[in-house]
N, C-alpha and C positions, 0 to 999 in steps of 0.2 A: 900378690893376688890371693884373697882369702876364699874360704869355702862359700860363705854367704853370697858373695858377688858372683861366683861361678854358677851356683845353683839358681840364682835369679836370672841368669843370662843363658842358661842351657837351651831354652826354647829358641832364643834368637840364633844360637849356634847351629841348631838343627835346621833352621830355615835359611841359613846363609845370610843372616842380617847383621852379623858382626863385622867390624873392620878387620883387615888381615892381621894386624898386630894383636888385637884382642883375641881373635880366633886362635892364633898360634899359642898365646898364653893359656887359653882354656885347655887346649890339647895337652900342653906340657903339665898343667896342674892335674888333669885327669889321670895322666900316667903315674903320678906320684900319690894320688889321694883315692883310696878305695871307696869312701862314702860318696864322693862326687861321681866316680865311675858307676856306682850302683844307680845313682839318680839319673845319669845319662842313659843307662840301659833301660830304666823304667820309662823314661819319656820317649825313647826310640820305639819301645813296644807299643806305647799308647799311640804314637804317630802311625805306626803300621796298622793298628786296629782301626783307626779313623780312615786311613786310606782304603781299607777293605770295604768300607760301607758304601752303599750306592749313592751317587751324587744326584741330588735333586736340582732340577732346573728352576731358578727363581722366576716368578711371574714378571711380566713386563711392567706392571704398575709398581711392584716392589723395587725393581731396578730404577725406574724413573724417579720414585720418591727418594731412593738412596742417593742418586746422582744430584738431585736438587739440594738435599741436606749437605752433601759434601761440598758442592760448589759454594753454597752460602757460607759454610763454615770457613772455607779457605779465604773467601773475600773478607769475612769478619776478622780473621787472623791478620791479614795484610793491613786492614784499616787500623787495628789496634797496634800493630807494629809501627806503622807510620806515626801514629799519635804518640807512642812511647818515645821514639827517637826525636820527636819534635820537642819534647819537654824535659827529657832526662838530661841532667848536667853531665857533660863529659869533660873532666878536668884536663886530661891529656890533650884533647883538641884545643881547649882554651890556652894551655901553656904553649902549644905549637904556634897558635895564632899570635900570642903575645911576643913570642920570640922574634917574629918578623914584623911586628906592628908596635913601634914605640908609642904611637899616639894612643893606642888602646891601653897600653900599660900606664900612661899618664892619666887617662880617664879613670882607670881602676884605683890609682893612687888617690885621686881627688875624692872619689866616692868613699873610699876607706877613711880618709881624713874627715869628711863630713859626718860619717857614721860615728866616728869617735867623739866628735863634738856633741852629737845628739845624745850619746850615752852619758857624757859628762854632765850635760844639762839636766838629764833625768836624775842623775845621782845627786845633783845640787838642789833638787826639790822643784824643778820646773814641771808644770802639769800641762798636758795637751788639752786642748779644748774638747769638751765632751758634748756629744750630740744628745740633746734632751729628747726623751721618748714621750710621745703623747700619752696622756692619761687615758686608760681604757674606760669606755662607757659601759656601765653595768648592764644596760639593756642589750648590749651586743655580745655579752659573754655567754657562751653555750655551756661551759663547764670548765672547772679547773683540772688540769691534767697532771700537774706536778708542782711541788713546793720544795725547794732546796735551799738550805742555809749554809753559807760558807763557814768552815770551821773557825772557831774563835773569833767570830765576827757577827755584826748585826745585819750584814748584807744578805738579802733573800732574793732568790730568783723564782718567779711564779710563771708557769706556762698555762695558757688557757686557749680554748677554742672560741672563735667568733661565729655568730649566727646571723649577723646583719646581712641581708641580701644586698648585693651591689650589681651594677650594670656598667657596661662600657659601650660606646658607639664609635664607629669608624668604618673605613673602607675594608673590603675583603682582603685587600693587599697589605693592610696594616699589620705589622708583626704581632702586636698584642691580640688583635682579632684572630689571626691565624693560630696563635698559641691556644686560645680558648676553643677554637673550632677543632683543632687536632685533639685537644683534651676530651672534648665532648664525643668525638668520633671513636675514641678508644675506650670510653667508659660505659660498660654495660649497666652501671648503676643508674645512668640517666634513662628516662623513658625513651621508647623507640622513636617517637616523634622528634625529640630533640636530636637524637643520633642521625635520623634521616635528614633533617634540615642541615645539620653540620656537614654531613657527607655531600649533600647536594651543593652546598656552597663551596666546598673544597674542590669539587670536580671542575670548577671554573679556573683553577690554577694548578693543573696536574703536572706542569713543567717544573714545579718546585719539588726537589727531592724529599723535603720534610712532609709535604702534602701527599706525595705518592706513598711514603712510608705509612702515613695514617690511613690512607685508602686501602693499602695492602693489609694492614692490621684488621680493618673493618671487614674486608672480604674473607679473611681467614677465621676470625673469631667472633664476629657479631652474631648474636642469637636470633636476629630478625632477618628473614630472607629478603625482605624489601630493602633493607639497608645494604645487604651484601650485593644485591642486584645493582643498586645505585653506585656502590663502590666499583663494581665490575665495569659499569658504563664509563666511569671516569678513567679507569686504567687501560681500557681496551686498546687505545692508540699507542701504548708504550710496550707492548709485548715483544716488539722487534728490537728495541734498543735497551731495555732494562731487564736484566736477567732475573732480578728479584720479582718484578711484576710477572714475568713469564712463568716463573715457578709457582707463584701464588695462584695464578689463573689455572695452571695445570693441576695443582692440588685441589682447586675447587671442582674441576672437571672429574677428578678421580674420587673425591671424598665427600663433596657437599651433599647434604641430606635433601636438598630441594631440587627438583627436576628443572625448574626454570633457571636456577643459577647454573646448573650443570650445562644446560643447553646454551645459555649465554656464553659460558666459558668455552664450549666447543667451537662456537662461531668466532669468538675473539681470537682463538689460536690458529685460525685459518692462515694468516700471513706467515706463521712459523711452523707450519705442519711438516716441513721437511726436516726440522730439528729432530735429532735422534731420540731424545726423550719423549717428544710429542708423538713421533711416529710409533714408538713402542707402546705408548699408552693407547693410541688409536687402535693398534693391532689387538691389544688385550680387550678393549671395549667392544670392538667389532665381533669378537668371538663369544664373550660371556656376560656382557652387561645385562642386568635384569630389565632395563628399559628398552622397549622396541625402538623408540625414537633414537636413543643414543647409539644403539647398535647400527641402525640404518644409516644415520648420519656419519658415523665413524667409517663404515664401509664405503660410503660415497667419497669421503675425504681421501681414503686410501686409494680408491680407484682412480682418482684424478691426479695422483702423484706418479712420477716415473718409477719403475721398479728398480731395486738395487740388486745387482748380481752378486 
């Protein structure tokens, strides 16, 4: 164990966050190393100075927002972990499976043999059929973005932007239509009328997780309060079953700049008012919110809930 590792982990040692074996090795190293012992003493002194400072109680809104961010981060980590294990190749697992599955081994042998034939065919000059690209229409080109020539070759790759307007028709349930609607709902570059229409159409299918994600994005980030209100209307029925929807509505209640959106968020949260984060937010709002209406409604919500001893 070297000094760099010990000094990087002294803070974890002080707060009992190291495993027992690592903690023992740190203690043994510090007994032999004077520079690491000095570093430990300095951090102990710093810890003591921090402990002597008065502890400030965080506000309810700060705790609620921190809980929401932590919960969403944990859910995102779990989703990414599941995605990772789904696609990462595990050779040991495959070898174990092949050991007990002669059929699988035979299939892999056939695939490998076929790949070898394909490689030999390519080496002998065989050419795969090439997909012909349509010729670009000059009127549809908005601008050339890049021109790249392959080294020692006449082959050129040209990238360009198209400006030809296109349209698509279909049912709201069509995947292509939903993709364009969610794109419109998330893009503040579109005018507010387009965003409002897209959100209005998406509210007819809030049971789709992708649609709820687009509505949640609009509630959090759209610059137009009318669009945010429309997104809130579509999400209101899901605060009890979708934690991301609940967190987005709670954020709107705490932080939105529009009183109408905040009022709508307050009423949308009524079914989950017993949730600890919602209760804490209501307690904070009932005490110090600048809006008389929000304070009064928060007090009313709190008075209708059973007290917690």
